[in-house]
C-alpha positions as CSV (number, residue, x, y, z in Angstrom):
1,V,67.1,133.4,67.8
2,Q,65.3,131.7,65.0
3,E,67.0,128.4,65.9
4,G,65.8,128.8,69.5
5,F,62.2,129.3,68.3
6,A,62.6,126.2,66.0
7,Q,64.0,124.0,68.8
8,G,61.3,124.9,71.3
9,P,58.5,122.9,69.7
10,I,60.9,120.1,68.9
11,F,61.9,119.9,72.6
12,V,58.3,119.9,73.7
13,L,57.6,117.2,71.2
14,N,60.5,115.1,72.4
15,V,59.3,115.4,76.0
16,A,55.8,114.4,75.0
17,K,57.2,111.4,73.1
18,R,59.2,110.3,76.1
19,F,56.2,110.8,78.4
20,I,53.9,108.8,76.1
21,K,56.6,106.1,75.8
22,F,57.0,105.8,79.6
23,F,53.2,105.9,80.1
24,I,52.7,103.1,77.7
25,I,55.5,101.0,79.2
26,G,54.1,101.7,82.7
27,G,50.6,100.8,81.6
28,V,51.7,97.6,80.0
29,S,53.8,96.7,83.0
30,L,50.9,97.4,85.4
31,G,48.6,95.4,83.2
32,L,51.0,92.5,83.0
33,T,51.5,92.5,86.7
34,T,47.8,92.7,87.4
35,G,47.2,89.9,84.9
36,L,49.9,87.7,86.5
37,L,48.5,88.3,90.0
38,F,44.9,87.6,88.8
39,E,45.9,84.4,87.0
40,G,48.3,83.4,89.8
41,T,45.5,83.6,92.3
42,H,43.3,81.4,90.1
43,I,46.2,78.9,89.6
44,W,46.6,78.8,93.4
45,V,42.9,78.0,94.0
46,E,42.8,75.5,91.2
47,N,45.9,73.6,92.4
48,V,45.8,74.1,96.1
49,E,42.3,74.8,97.3
50,F,40.7,72.5,94.8
51,A,43.4,69.8,95.1
52,L,42.3,66.3,96.2
53,P,43.1,66.0,99.9
54,Q,45.4,63.2,100.9
55,D,42.9,61.6,103.3
56,D,44.3,58.9,105.5
57,E,42.6,55.6,106.0
58,E,40.8,56.7,109.2
59,T,39.3,59.8,107.5
60,R,37.9,57.6,104.8
61,R,36.8,54.9,107.2
62,W,34.6,57.5,109.0
63,E,33.6,58.9,105.6
64,W,34.6,62.5,106.3
65,N,35.8,62.7,102.7
66,L,32.1,62.7,101.7
67,E,31.5,65.8,103.8
68,R,33.8,68.1,101.8
69,E,32.3,71.1,100.1
70,N,32.5,70.0,96.4
71,W,33.4,72.6,93.8
72,T,34.9,70.1,91.3
73,G,31.9,68.0,90.3
74,D,33.6,64.8,91.5
75,L,34.8,64.0,95.0
76,E,37.6,61.8,93.6
77,T,38.9,64.4,91.1
78,A,40.8,67.6,91.7
79,G,40.3,71.0,90.0
80,T,37.3,72.5,88.3
81,D,35.5,70.7,85.5
82,P,37.5,71.3,82.2
83,A,34.3,71.1,80.2
84,L,33.2,74.5,81.7
85,G,35.8,76.2,79.6
86,I,38.1,79.1,80.6
87,R,35.4,81.5,81.6
88,G,33.3,78.9,83.4
89,R,36.3,77.7,85.4
90,H,37.3,81.2,86.3
91,L,33.7,81.9,87.5
92,V,33.7,78.8,89.7
93,R,37.0,79.9,91.3
94,A,35.8,83.5,91.7
95,A,32.7,82.3,93.5
96,W,34.8,80.2,95.9
97,M,37.1,83.2,96.5
98,A,34.2,85.5,97.1
99,Q,32.8,83.2,99.8
100,H,36.1,82.3,101.5
101,W,38.3,85.3,101.0
102,G,35.7,88.0,100.9
103,V,35.4,91.0,98.6
104,D,36.0,94.8,99.0
105,Q,34.3,96.7,101.9
106,S,31.2,97.7,99.9
107,T,27.9,96.5,101.2
108,V,24.6,95.6,99.7
109,I,21.5,97.0,101.2
110,V,17.9,95.8,100.7
111,S,14.6,96.6,102.3
112,S,13.7,94.9,105.6
113,D,10.9,93.2,103.9
114,S,13.3,91.3,101.7
115,V,15.2,89.4,104.3
116,K,14.8,88.0,107.7
117,N,16.3,90.0,110.6
118,D,18.8,87.3,111.4
119,D,20.2,87.3,107.9
120,G,22.0,90.6,108.0
121,L,22.8,93.6,110.1
122,L,19.9,95.9,110.8
123,G,20.7,99.4,109.6
124,P,18.9,102.7,109.6
125,R,15.2,103.0,108.6
126,G,14.8,99.2,108.8
127,L,17.2,98.5,106.0
128,V,19.2,95.2,106.2
129,I,22.8,94.9,105.1
130,I,23.6,91.6,103.4
131,D,27.0,90.1,103.4
132,P,28.5,91.2,100.1
133,R,30.4,88.0,99.8
134,L,27.1,86.1,99.3
135,V,26.0,88.6,96.7
136,R,29.2,88.3,94.6
137,A,29.3,84.5,95.0
138,E,25.6,84.3,93.9
139,N,26.3,86.4,90.8
140,F,29.3,84.2,89.8
141,L,27.5,80.9,90.4
142,R,24.4,82.1,88.4
143,D,26.7,82.9,85.5
144,V,28.6,79.6,85.5
145,I,25.3,77.7,85.8
146,L,24.2,79.2,82.5
147,I,27.5,77.9,80.9
148,A,27.1,74.5,82.6
149,E,23.5,74.1,81.2
150,Q,24.8,74.3,77.7
151,K,27.7,72.0,78.4
152,S,25.3,69.6,80.1
153,I,23.2,69.4,76.9
154,E,26.3,68.5,75.0
155,G,27.1,65.8,77.5
156,K,30.5,67.1,78.3
157,L,30.3,67.7,82.1
158,R,31.5,65.5,84.9
159,P,28.5,63.5,86.2
160,W,28.0,65.6,89.4
161,T,29.1,69.0,88.2
162,M,25.6,70.3,87.5
163,T,24.2,69.0,90.7
164,Q,27.0,70.5,92.7
165,L,26.8,73.9,91.1
166,L,23.1,74.1,91.6
167,S,23.4,73.0,95.3
168,L,26.1,75.6,95.9
169,H,24.0,78.3,94.3
170,A,20.9,77.2,96.4
171,S,23.0,77.3,99.6
172,V,24.1,80.8,98.9
173,L,20.6,81.9,98.1
174,D,19.2,80.4,101.2
175,R,21.7,82.4,103.3
176,M,20.8,85.6,101.6
177,G,17.4,85.9,103.2
178,S,13.7,85.0,103.1
179,E,13.1,86.6,99.7
180,S,15.6,84.2,98.1
181,M,14.1,81.0,99.8
182,I,11.7,80.3,96.9
183,T,14.6,80.5,94.4
184,A,16.8,78.4,96.7
185,K,14.1,75.7,96.8
186,A,13.8,75.7,93.0
187,Q,17.6,75.4,92.7
188,Y,17.7,72.5,95.1
189,E,14.9,70.8,93.2
190,R,16.9,71.2,90.0
191,A,20.0,69.8,91.8
192,W,17.9,66.8,92.8
193,S,16.7,66.3,89.2
194,A,20.2,66.7,87.8
195,Q,21.7,63.8,89.8
196,P,23.0,61.0,87.7
197,F,21.8,58.5,90.4
198,I,20.7,58.5,94.0
199,A,23.9,58.5,96.1
200,P,24.5,58.9,99.9
201,Q,24.9,62.6,99.4
202,S,21.4,62.8,97.9
203,A,20.0,62.6,101.5
204,R,21.5,66.0,102.2
205,I,19.7,67.6,99.2
206,A,16.4,66.0,100.3
207,L,17.0,67.3,103.9
208,K,17.6,70.9,102.5
209,L,14.4,70.7,100.6
210,G,12.5,69.4,103.6
211,D,13.7,72.3,105.7
212,L,13.0,74.9,103.0
213,N,9.5,73.5,102.5
214,R,8.8,73.7,106.2
215,R,10.0,77.3,106.4
216,L,7.9,78.2,103.4
217,G,4.8,76.7,105.0
218,D,4.4,73.6,102.7
219,D,3.9,71.0,105.4
220,N,3.1,68.1,103.0
221,G,6.2,68.9,100.9
222,A,8.4,69.2,104.0
223,L,7.3,65.8,105.4
224,A,7.7,64.1,102.0
225,W,11.3,65.3,101.6
226,L,12.3,64.6,105.2
227,N,11.0,61.0,104.9
228,R,12.8,60.7,101.6
229,A,16.1,61.8,103.2
230,I,15.5,59.2,106.0
231,H,14.7,56.5,103.4
232,I,18.0,57.2,101.4
233,T,20.0,56.5,104.6
234,Q,18.3,53.1,104.9
235,S,19.5,51.0,102.0
236,L,17.1,48.1,102.8
237,S,14.2,49.8,104.5
238,E,11.1,51.1,102.8
239,S,9.4,52.5,105.9
240,S,9.2,56.2,106.7
241,G,9.8,57.9,110.1
242,V,12.4,56.6,112.6
243,P,14.0,53.4,111.4
244,P,14.4,50.4,113.7
245,S,18.2,50.5,113.6
246,M,21.2,52.7,112.6
247,P,22.7,52.3,109.2
248,S,26.3,50.9,109.1
249,S,27.7,53.8,107.2
250,P,29.1,56.7,109.4
251,Y,28.0,59.2,106.8
252,A,24.5,57.7,106.6
253,Q,24.3,57.8,110.4
254,R,25.1,61.5,110.5
255,S,22.6,62.2,107.6
256,L,19.9,60.2,109.4
257,L,20.3,62.1,112.6
258,Y,20.2,65.5,110.8
259,A,17.0,64.4,109.1
260,L,15.4,63.0,112.4
261,S,16.2,66.3,114.2
262,S,14.5,68.2,111.4
263,L,11.5,65.8,111.5
264,S,11.2,66.2,115.3
265,A,11.2,70.0,114.9
266,F,8.7,69.8,112.0
267,Y,6.2,67.8,114.2
268,A,6.7,70.2,117.1
269,T,6.2,73.4,115.0
270,T,3.0,72.0,113.3
271,G,1.4,71.1,116.7
272,K,1.8,67.3,116.4
273,L,3.3,67.0,119.9
274,T,2.8,63.2,120.3
275,E,4.6,62.5,117.0
276,A,7.4,65.0,118.0
277,Q,7.9,63.3,121.3
278,S,8.0,59.8,119.9
279,T,10.4,60.9,117.1
280,A,12.8,62.5,119.6
281,E,12.6,59.6,122.0
282,A,13.1,56.9,119.3
283,S,16.0,59.0,117.8
284,L,17.7,59.2,121.2
285,D,17.4,55.4,121.5
286,L,19.0,55.0,118.1
287,I,22.0,57.1,119.2
288,R,22.3,55.0,122.4
289,S,22.4,51.9,120.2
290,V,25.7,53.0,118.6
291,R,28.7,51.7,120.6
292,Q,30.6,54.7,121.9
293,P,34.3,54.7,122.6
294,E,35.4,54.2,126.2
295,S,37.8,57.2,125.9
296,I,37.9,59.9,123.3
297,A,41.6,60.3,123.9
298,S,42.3,56.7,122.8
299,I,40.7,57.0,119.3
300,S,41.6,58.8,116.1
301,P,40.4,62.4,115.4
302,P,38.0,61.2,112.6
303,H,36.5,58.6,114.9
304,A,36.2,61.2,117.7
305,L,34.6,63.8,115.5
306,H,32.0,61.2,114.4
307,A,31.2,60.3,118.1
308,L,31.0,64.0,119.0
309,T,28.6,64.7,116.1
310,L,26.3,62.0,117.4
311,L,26.6,63.5,120.9
312,Q,25.7,66.9,119.7
313,R,22.7,65.5,117.8
314,S,21.5,63.9,121.1
315,S,21.8,67.4,122.6
316,V,19.5,68.9,120.0
317,L,17.0,66.1,120.3
318,A,17.0,66.4,124.1
319,I,16.1,70.1,123.7
320,H,13.3,69.2,121.4
321,L,12.0,66.6,123.9
322,A,12.1,69.1,126.8
323,E,10.1,71.7,124.8
324,V,7.5,69.1,123.7
325,L,7.1,67.7,127.2
326,Y,6.6,71.2,128.6
327,A,4.1,72.0,125.9
328,Q,2.2,68.9,127.0
329,N,2.0,70.2,130.6
330,K,4.3,67.6,132.0
331,P,6.2,68.4,135.2
332,T,8.7,71.2,134.8
333,I,11.4,69.1,136.4
334,V,11.3,66.6,133.6
335,S,12.0,69.3,131.0
336,T,14.8,70.9,133.1
337,Q,16.4,67.5,133.4
338,W,16.5,67.0,129.6
339,L,17.8,70.5,129.2
340,S,20.6,69.8,131.7
341,T,21.5,66.7,129.7
342,A,21.5,68.7,126.5
343,A,23.8,71.4,128.0
344,E,26.2,68.9,129.5
345,S,26.5,67.0,126.2
346,S,27.2,70.1,124.1
347,E,29.7,71.4,126.6
348,R,31.5,68.0,126.5
349,V,31.7,68.4,122.7
350,I,33.2,71.8,123.1
351,R,35.8,70.6,125.7
352,V,36.9,67.7,123.5
353,L,37.2,69.9,120.3
354,T,39.3,72.5,122.2
355,G,41.3,70.1,124.3
356,S,39.9,71.5,127.6
357,P,39.8,69.2,130.7
358,L,36.6,67.1,130.7
359,N,35.9,67.1,134.4
360,T,37.0,70.6,135.4
361,G,36.3,74.2,134.5
362,T,33.2,76.2,133.9
363,D,31.5,77.5,130.8
364,R,33.7,80.7,131.1
365,A,36.7,78.6,130.3
366,L,35.1,76.9,127.3
367,V,35.0,80.0,125.1
368,T,38.2,81.9,125.9
369,P,40.3,83.1,122.9
370,A,43.0,80.6,123.9
371,N,40.6,77.7,123.6
372,T,40.6,77.2,119.9
373,I,39.8,73.9,118.1
374,Q,42.7,71.4,118.3
375,P,45.2,71.3,115.4
376,S,44.4,67.6,114.8
377,Y,41.1,68.7,113.4
378,L,42.1,72.0,111.8
379,N,45.1,70.5,110.0
380,N,43.0,67.9,108.3
381,A,41.4,69.2,105.1
382,S,38.4,66.9,105.4
383,L,37.9,67.5,109.2
384,K,38.4,71.2,109.4
385,R,35.0,72.4,108.1
386,P,32.8,69.9,110.0
387,A,34.8,70.4,113.2
388,T,34.4,74.2,113.0
389,S,30.7,73.8,112.3
390,L,30.3,71.3,115.2
391,Y,32.0,73.7,117.6
392,R,29.7,76.6,116.5
393,D,26.6,74.4,116.8
394,S,27.6,73.0,120.2
395,R,28.0,76.5,121.6
396,R,24.6,77.5,120.3
397,T,22.9,74.3,121.6
398,A,24.4,74.7,125.0
399,A,23.5,78.4,125.2
400,E,19.9,77.5,124.1
401,A,19.6,74.8,126.7
402,W,20.7,77.1,129.5
403,N,18.5,79.9,128.3
404,L,15.4,77.6,128.2
405,T,16.3,76.4,131.7
406,G,16.3,80.0,132.9
407,I,12.9,80.6,131.4
408,L,11.4,77.5,133.2
409,L,13.0,78.4,136.5
410,E,12.4,82.1,136.5
411,V,9.0,82.1,138.4
412,K,9.9,79.7,141.2
413,D,13.6,80.2,141.6
414,P,14.9,83.5,140.1
415,K,18.4,83.1,141.4
416,A,18.8,79.7,139.7
417,A,17.3,81.2,136.6
418,L,19.8,84.1,136.6
419,A,22.6,81.6,137.0
420,A,21.3,79.7,134.0
421,Y,21.0,82.9,131.9
422,E,24.6,83.7,132.9
423,H,25.7,80.3,131.5
424,A,23.9,81.1,128.3
425,V,25.5,84.6,128.0
426,H,29.0,83.1,128.5
427,L,28.5,80.5,125.8
428,A,26.8,82.8,123.2
429,G,28.7,86.0,124.0
430,S,32.1,87.4,123.1
431,S,34.9,86.3,125.3
432,E,36.7,89.7,124.8
433,E,33.8,92.2,125.2
434,H,31.0,91.7,127.7
435,G,27.6,92.4,126.4
436,K,28.5,91.6,122.8
437,P,27.7,88.4,120.8
438,A,30.4,86.0,119.7
439,D,31.5,86.1,116.1
440,K,29.2,83.2,115.0
441,T,26.2,83.9,117.3
442,L,23.1,84.8,115.4
443,K,21.7,88.3,116.1
444,V,18.2,87.0,116.9
445,D,19.6,84.4,119.4
446,W,21.8,87.0,121.2
447,E,19.0,89.5,121.6
448,I,16.8,86.9,123.4
449,I,19.6,85.6,125.6
450,W,21.0,89.0,126.5
451,G,17.5,90.4,127.0
452,N,16.5,87.6,129.5
453,Y,19.8,88.0,131.4
454,T,19.7,91.8,131.8
455,R,15.9,91.9,132.5
456,L,16.1,89.4,135.4
457,K,19.3,90.8,136.7
458,S,17.9,94.3,137.0
459,R,14.7,92.9,138.6
460,I,16.6,90.9,141.3
461,Q,18.9,93.9,142.0
């Protein structure tokens, strides 16, 4: 009996020892597995996502390699900047993962006064839900910039690392809402100052600063930065405004047209209608001066994407011109003709990108789930992002052109106006669920388009 009492505690102690042993082994195994997965993910991003794309000669000829989102600090070097150290490099990769792969399902809610309505989903009591991916990416980028600042003082960073990190941070802040615009502007200004020299990509930073200054109400600052962006694209010209000719560089051509579109919009929104009209007309003349291919099918995807980008820019400028002419009390038919040109141009871009027939089909066929962007664009690392953005922008521009056409026709020809609104709904709406916006359609755009369509339809019925 006494032996039984003596063995009881020993048995319990042995069981406890085994439990602790297995618990420690399990914990260590779980920790090692988690650590391996964590580091394995970072190794993948470093060696695959941040690898230097094997661009072919055509991609480089049309300078799409310059359009890549740069996380490495050097367009010609793969991987994160070694000078950032282990923690800094992990933060850069974490910011990329937060943006491109997302985070958990948690959300970040701020007051409706903090952000614009089109920057997030409107929730109860006027609260706005911001994409948590942006919040996480902003946190990571803010932390790595602190590390980069110290390394920059020591002179260890790659030449463009600081500029690129600040630009990425500013871009995220800009997308987070109006409360972050001032900080975004400050970061873009720091990015500008951190440049080792003025490069072709500098025009894009100047363009961002021009747009941010315009949205913040600083008209003088906006005009100065937009003219600076235009000047950078013109290696030999000192004049501001629309240059007399296109630059020879494809990248500079695209940068110039982005800047001229913003300049035209700036003049229009500040009431300078004559300047807005002359800017839009001169910009369209510039685009016409560029020799276009006889057939899109006969040229390479990089060449085609460049031609389509210019065509989409002409669509944006045509809409600007239509709006300005209408504001100057010119005949409505003149504005509707420009809007028709804009819609046709953008729809042509959509058809080419998706491989749809150019001379058949309606706008319904343009946005079906089966009509995705062609593999020749998606399978090229340097073309995928600009092609995807161009497809989104073309749908938005075409929808805007049809919606404005409906507004101009509504009084005199309600049936034609309703048909125009239907075109806009098909282009901006979901192809799978009627009455819902497409995935990339801005909430504020959809509310206007859908509201015009349903209002006029109910009135006619």
